[in-house]
C-alpha positions as CSV (number, residue, x, y, z in Angstrom):
1,M,10.8,1.8,-14.6
2,S,12.2,0.1,-11.5
3,V,11.2,-3.4,-10.5
4,S,9.1,-2.1,-7.6
5,E,7.3,0.4,-9.8
6,H,6.6,-2.3,-12.4
7,H,5.0,-4.5,-9.7
8,A,3.0,-1.6,-8.4
9,S,1.7,-0.8,-11.9
10,A,0.7,-4.4,-12.4
11,V,-1.3,-4.7,-9.2
12,D,-5.0,-3.7,-9.1
13,F,-5.2,-0.5,-7.2
14,S,-8.7,0.4,-8.5
15,C,-9.8,0.7,-4.8
16,L,-8.0,4.0,-4.6
17,S,-10.6,5.7,-6.8
18,M,-13.8,6.9,-5.3
19,P,-16.4,4.2,-6.0
20,K,-19.6,5.3,-7.7
21,A,-22.5,5.4,-5.2
22,Q,-25.3,2.9,-5.9
23,G,-28.7,2.2,-4.5
24,L,-29.5,3.9,-1.1
25,G,-25.9,5.3,-1.1
26,A,-26.6,7.2,-4.3
27,V,-29.8,8.5,-2.9
28,Q,-28.1,9.7,0.2
29,A,-25.3,11.3,-1.8
30,R,-27.7,13.3,-3.9
31,L,-29.7,14.4,-0.8
32,V,-26.5,15.5,1.0
33,D,-25.4,17.4,-2.1
34,R,-28.7,19.2,-2.5
35,I,-28.8,20.2,1.2
36,K,-25.2,21.5,1.2
37,R,-25.8,23.5,-1.9
38,A,-28.8,25.1,-0.4
39,A,-26.8,25.8,2.8
40,L,-23.9,27.4,0.9
41,Q,-26.3,29.7,-1.0
42,R,-27.8,30.8,2.3
43,L,-24.5,31.3,4.1
44,H,-23.2,33.5,1.3
45,R,-26.1,35.9,1.9
46,S,-24.3,37.5,4.8
47,P,-20.7,38.4,5.8
48,R,-21.3,36.4,9.0
49,G,-22.1,33.3,6.9
50,E,-19.1,33.7,4.7
51,R,-16.8,34.2,7.7
52,L,-18.2,31.0,9.2
53,L,-17.4,29.1,6.0
54,L,-13.8,30.4,5.9
55,R,-13.3,29.6,9.6
56,M,-14.5,26.0,8.9
57,Y,-12.0,25.7,6.1
58,L,-9.3,27.2,8.3
59,A,-10.1,24.6,11.1
60,G,-9.8,21.8,8.5
61,E,-6.4,23.0,7.3
62,D,-5.2,23.4,10.8
63,A,-6.2,19.8,11.6
64,T,-4.5,18.5,8.4
65,E,-1.3,20.4,9.4
66,R,-1.3,18.8,12.8
67,A,-1.9,15.4,11.3
68,L,1.0,15.8,9.0
69,L,3.3,16.9,11.8
70,E,2.2,14.4,14.4
71,Q,1.3,11.3,12.3
72,L,3.1,11.2,8.9
73,L,6.3,13.1,9.3
74,P,7.8,11.1,12.3
75,Q,7.1,7.7,10.8
76,S,7.9,8.5,7.1
77,P,10.9,6.8,5.5
78,S,13.6,9.2,4.2
79,W,12.3,9.1,0.6
80,L,8.9,10.3,1.8
81,E,10.1,13.1,4.0
82,R,10.4,15.7,1.2
83,Q,7.0,14.8,-0.1
84,V,5.4,15.3,3.4
85,E,7.3,18.5,3.8
86,Q,5.9,19.8,0.6
87,H,2.3,18.8,1.6
88,L,2.8,20.5,4.9
89,A,4.0,23.7,3.1
90,D,0.8,23.6,1.0
91,E,-1.4,23.2,4.1
92,R,0.4,26.1,5.9
93,R,-0.1,28.2,2.8
94,H,-3.8,27.4,2.8
95,V,-4.0,28.4,6.5
96,A,-2.4,31.8,5.6
97,M,-4.7,32.3,2.6
98,F,-7.9,31.6,4.6
99,A,-6.7,33.8,7.5
100,E,-6.1,36.6,5.1
101,A,-9.5,36.2,3.5
102,L,-11.0,36.3,6.9
103,Q,-9.2,39.6,7.7
104,L,-10.6,41.1,4.5
105,L,-14.1,40.2,5.7
106,G,-13.5,41.9,9.1
107,D,-12.4,38.9,11.1
108,D,-8.9,38.9,12.5
109,G,-8.9,35.1,12.8
110,A,-7.6,35.3,16.4
111,I,-10.3,32.8,17.5
112,R,-9.8,29.6,15.6
113,L,-12.6,27.1,15.3
114,Q,-11.7,23.6,16.4
115,P,-13.0,20.7,14.4
116,D,-16.7,20.3,15.2
117,W,-18.2,17.4,17.3
118,L,-19.1,15.4,14.2
119,S,-15.6,15.8,12.7
120,R,-14.0,14.8,16.0
121,R,-16.1,11.6,16.2
122,K,-15.2,10.8,12.6
123,I,-11.5,11.3,13.3
124,L,-11.7,9.0,16.4
125,R,-13.3,6.3,14.3
126,W,-10.7,6.6,11.6
127,Q,-8.0,6.3,14.3
128,R,-9.5,3.1,15.6
129,L,-9.6,1.7,12.0
130,A,-5.9,2.7,11.6
131,R,-4.9,0.8,14.7
132,R,-6.9,-2.2,13.7
133,Y,-5.5,-2.5,10.2
134,A,-1.9,-1.5,10.9
135,A,-0.7,-5.0,11.6
136,H,-1.6,-6.1,8.0
137,F,1.0,-3.9,6.4
138,E,4.8,-3.9,6.4
139,H,4.7,-0.1,6.8
140,G,2.3,-0.3,9.8
141,L,0.3,2.8,10.6
142,L,1.8,4.6,7.6
143,V,-0.6,2.8,5.3
144,P,-3.8,3.6,7.2
145,A,-2.6,7.2,7.6
146,Y,-2.2,7.6,3.9
147,A,-5.4,5.8,3.2
148,T,-7.3,8.1,5.5
149,G,-5.5,11.0,4.0
150,L,-6.5,10.0,0.5
151,C,-10.2,9.7,1.5
152,A,-10.0,13.1,3.3
153,E,-8.4,14.8,0.3
154,Q,-11.0,13.2,-2.0
155,M,-13.7,14.6,0.3
156,A,-12.0,18.0,0.3
157,E,-12.0,17.9,-3.6
158,R,-15.7,17.1,-3.6
159,V,-16.5,19.9,-1.1
160,L,-14.5,22.6,-2.8
161,S,-15.8,21.5,-6.3
162,R,-19.4,21.9,-5.0
163,H,-18.6,25.3,-3.4
164,C,-17.0,26.7,-6.5
165,A,-19.9,25.5,-8.6
166,V,-22.4,27.2,-6.3
167,I,-20.7,30.6,-6.1
168,G,-19.4,30.7,-9.7
169,A,-16.2,32.2,-11.1
170,G,-17.5,35.8,-10.6
171,H,-17.5,35.6,-6.8
172,G,-14.8,37.2,-4.8
173,L,-13.9,34.0,-3.0
174,Y,-13.7,31.9,-6.2
175,P,-10.0,32.5,-6.9
176,L,-9.1,31.4,-3.3
177,L,-11.3,28.3,-3.3
178,S,-10.3,27.2,-6.9
179,R,-6.6,27.5,-6.0
180,V,-7.0,25.4,-2.9
181,L,-9.1,22.9,-5.0
182,N,-6.2,22.5,-7.4
183,D,-3.9,21.8,-4.6
184,E,-6.3,19.2,-3.1
185,K,-6.4,17.4,-6.5
186,A,-2.6,17.2,-6.5
187,H,-2.7,15.9,-2.9
188,V,-5.1,13.1,-4.1
189,R,-2.7,12.0,-6.7
190,L,0.2,12.2,-4.2
191,C,-1.6,9.9,-1.7
192,E,-2.6,7.5,-4.5
193,N,1.0,7.3,-5.7
194,T,2.4,6.9,-2.2
195,L,0.0,4.0,-1.4
196,R,1.0,2.3,-4.7
197,R,4.6,2.4,-3.5
198,I,4.2,1.4,0.2
199,V,1.6,-1.3,-0.1
200,A,3.0,-4.6,-1.2
201,P,1.1,-6.6,-3.8
202,H,-0.1,-9.2,-1.3
203,E,-1.3,-6.4,1.0
204,T,-3.9,-5.0,-1.4
205,V,-6.3,-7.6,-0.1
206,H,-6.3,-5.6,3.1
207,L,-6.1,-2.1,1.5
208,A,-9.5,-2.4,-0.3
209,P,-11.5,-3.2,2.9
210,L,-9.6,-0.5,4.8
211,L,-10.6,2.1,2.2
212,K,-14.1,0.8,2.2
213,D,-14.4,1.2,6.0
214,I,-12.9,4.7,5.9
215,R,-15.4,5.8,3.3
216,R,-18.2,4.1,5.2
217,V,-17.3,6.2,8.3
218,D,-17.4,9.4,6.2
219,A,-20.7,8.5,4.6
220,S,-22.3,7.7,8.0
221,F,-22.0,11.4,9.0
222,G,-23.1,12.7,5.6
223,V,-26.8,13.5,6.3
224,T,-26.2,14.7,9.8
225,G,-23.4,17.0,8.7
226,A,-25.5,18.4,5.8
227,L,-28.4,19.2,8.1
228,A,-26.1,20.9,10.6
229,M,-24.7,23.0,7.8
230,Y,-28.2,23.9,6.6
231,L,-29.1,24.9,10.2
232,A,-26.0,27.1,10.3
233,G,-27.2,28.7,7.0
234,W,-30.4,29.8,8.7
235,V,-28.6,31.1,11.7
236,F,-25.8,32.9,10.0
237,G,-27.1,33.5,6.5
238,G,-29.9,36.0,7.2
239,L,-33.4,35.9,6.0
240,G,-33.4,37.3,2.5
241,G,-31.4,38.0,-0.6
242,T,-29.7,35.6,-3.0
243,A,-26.3,34.1,-3.2
244,R,-23.8,36.3,-4.8
C-alpha cells in the first residue's frame, strides 16, 4: 500500500455511503418508493408505458455520457483518464442496449427524450453547488463532479433495484435492467474510490457537507418526481390489467 493509499484508508470517508433516512425524511422516502412502485406497475401494463420507461432511461444515459465527455474527461489527471474512458464506454453500451430494447418494442428511438424539467432543475442546482465548493479542494471542480456522480449513481442503483423488484426475474426487460444495475453498482464503487484518492485528509471536512447538500437537492424533488411518474402511469399505462 502506498503512503497516499494508507492515508486515504485512515481517513473517515463514511460520508460516501448513503445515510439512512430518519424522521420525516424516512417517511418521505417510503412514500416516494410506494408511489413509484405503483407507477411502474401501471406503466408496464402497456407497450406505450414500457417504451416511455426505456426512453427515460435512455435520456439519463445520454446525459451521463455528455457529463463524462464535457466535465470529467477534460479535467481528469492522466491516471484517471483510463477510468473515465471505461465509464464512458459503459454508458455508451447502456445507450445502445436501451435503444435496441426500444426497437424491439416498436420504437426506432429516433426521437430522444431530453432530461425532464425536474431533472434539469436538479442538474442546475448541482452545478451551482459544484462551483460553490470547488475552491475548497485542491482538485477543484473534479471533486464536486465526482461527488455528484457518486450520488447520481447511488440514485440509479436505487431506481434500478426497485424496478427489478417490481417486474421480477421473469419479465422480458429484467436481463437488461439487471445488467445495467450491476454496472451502476460498479460505478458507485469507482466514484467512492476516486474520491478517496483525490480528496486530501484535511478536505474531508468540506466533502461531507457537499455530499449532504447534493443529496438534499435530490430529495427535494422526490415527491414531485414520484407524482409526475404516477401521472404518466395513468396516461401511458392504460386502464386495466396487471403488471407482467
